[in-house]
N, C-alpha and C positions, 0 to 999 in steps of 0.2 A: 814499321809503322804498328804503334799500340790501338788495340781497341777496347781496352777496359773501361774507358770511360768517353764513349763516343759522344760526338756534340751533337743534339738533335734540334734541327731549325725546320721552322715551315709550320704549316696547319696539320696536316694527316702524315701519317707514314703511306709511302707509295705502296698501293694495292700490288701486290708480287707474292705468288703464290709459295711462301716458304713456312706459312703458318701450320703446315703438315708435317713438322719435322718427328715429332714426337710419334705420331702413326708411321712415318716411314722407317723410323729406328725400330720400332716393333715387327712390322713386316721385315726388316733387315735380320732381326733375331731368329724371325722364324724359317729365315733360308741364308745360311752361312754361305751359300754357294753363291746367291745374288750379291749379296754383302762384298763378297772377292772379289766378283767379276765387275762390279761397280768402281771399287775402288781401285782398281788397276786401269782404269781407265782414264788417261792423262786429260786434262785441258788443254784446246787449243784454240787461240782467236784467230780469226779468219778476219784482217785487215781489209777494210771495203777500199774498192777502187775512185775515191773520190775523197776531193777535201774541200777546206773553206777557209775564208781570210780568219786572221785570228792571231794569237799568242796563248799559249799554254801556260807560259809561267813569266814570273816579273818580279823584281824587287825595289826597294825604294832609293836603292843607291846611297844608302846612307842618310836620306833625310828623313823629318818626321820622326815620330815615335816608332817607326817600323827597322829604323836603321837599315841595315842592309843584309834583312832576314825577308827569306823569298815564300812566294804564293806560287802553288802551281794546280792547275788544272787536272784530274783525274780525268782523259781523253788521249786518244792516239795522237802522233805526231802532227797529221794533217788537219789539228783541231775542228773535229768532224767525228760525230756518232748518230748512229741510228736506236731507235727506240719502238717496242709496240706499244707500250703505254700512253694514254692520254696524261698522264703526270709523272714523265723520268724524275726521278731523283738525281739533283747534280752533286759532285763528290768533289771536295778540295784539300790541300794540306798546305799547312801554314807553319814555318819553321821560324817560329818567334822562339826566341832564347829566355825568354821570362812569362810570366802568367798575368800579365798585365790583361786587361780585358779592353777588345775593341769593340769597334762598329764596322760593320760591312754593308755592302749594298747589292740586293742582286735585281737582275733586268731582262726580261725576254721580250724580243721585237718579232712581230710578224714580217712576213715577204714585203709589206708596203712601209717597213721601216716604224710601225706603231708598238708603242711601249704596252705590250697586255698583261704584264707582270711587273711589279715593283714592290719587294723586301726590303726590309731595313730589321737588320738582325746584329744581337750583341756575338760575339766570335772569341775563343781563347785558341793558341797555339793547339797543333796536331791536327787529325782528321776532321774536315768541316762537312757534316749533311744539310743539304736545300731542298727540301718538299716544296714543290708547287702547291698551291691552293687549290682546296677543292672545288671544281667549276666544269661541268658539261662541255664537251666538244672544245676543251681548251688547245689542245693541237689537232690540225686536220691532218687526215693522211697523206703524205708524200708532198709536204709543204716543208719548206726549209723555216726554222726560227733559230734568230742568232741570239747568245746569250752573252751577259757581260756580270761578271763578279768583281767587285771593289773594294778592297779594306781602307778603310779611312785611316788614314796615319795622322793625317795633320788637318783639322778642319779647317783651318786658316788658310792652308798650302795646298791646294790641289794636287799641284805638282810631284808632294809627296806620297800621294796615295798611289796601291800597287791595284793593276788591273789585268785580269785575264779573259777573254774573248774564246767563243767558237759558234758552233751550230750543230744543231740536233734535227733531225728529220724523224718524225713518226712513220715507220714502214707498213704498209698494208701484210697483214696475215694470210701468208699463200695457202692454198690448201695442202701442199708440200709440209709448211713450214708447222700448220695445224697438226696435221699426223703426226711430225716429230715431238711436238711438244703435249702431244693428248698423252692424259696420264702422268706426265712427269711433275716433279718436286724438287724441290731443296739442290742439291748439287746436280742431280740428274739435269734438272732442269738450266740451269747455269751454264753446263757443259752444251747443250743443244743451243744458246742462245748464242756462245762464244762461237761455236762451229759456223754460224750463220752471221755473225760479223755484228752482231747487234750487239752494242758496247754496253750502253746504260743500263741495260736489263740485267745482263751477265753481269757487272759490276756491282748492282747493286744486291743482287742475290748472294755474292760470296760474301761482301761487307755484312750483311744481315746475319747469315751463317756465323761469322766470326765473331759476332757480336753475340748471339746466342752461347757460341761453344769456343771463348778465347783460347783454350788451350788443345783444341783440335788439330792437330800437325798435317792432316788432309788438306782442312780449310785453309791453313795458311798457306801452304804450298800452293793451293790453286790461285789464292789472292796473288802470292809473289808471280807466279808464272804469268798471269792476266797484266801483271802490270811491266812486268820484264819484257813481253811480247810487243809493248808498245815504247819501251824506253823508258819506263820510268822506274827501273829496279835501285835508284838511289834513294827513295824514298821510305 
């Protein structure tokens, strides 16, 4: 999966603590032993013991402009993921075979099936990043939200469109988790989120790290390890 020209969508970038990478690198340079120990720690994702209705992959079956190309949501097999953010970032991969621009639609629903977010955006093949609009209390703690992402393959025939669905829950940050993330940033923070089963946060940090340092083999290995842990090794 390429990160050299990522597609940025939405209103604002998710507010994760990744911007301190330069300071972290300075700290590592000052302490080679710390760098060695940190880089030796592998990333492991703890799969949550719950799932949700939905489907994380779909194709048009040869219909419309999308042909037989596949759309995949970067989520665990059970179509469910945790976040600690009020505005999690959603990631998708579209295996379209040419550079034709298409339109996609993202929707987010609350537990009462109210459509609280609706975004229409242009997309291209490859990795797709969808950012939610800036809004206070967009996600309530411990509430389930259903999301839906549709690639419009044929505006005249909706049966040719490609749609993936899943759920996200904003998890409360417990005192123990707060202790674990205290002072962490970059890769260290992603490792903590992964170990606690917080999919969206870990995934977004690793994606942003690769965007900032596309030739960093450690970040690439972390990204592949995370995807492999949920059966997405073919992307």
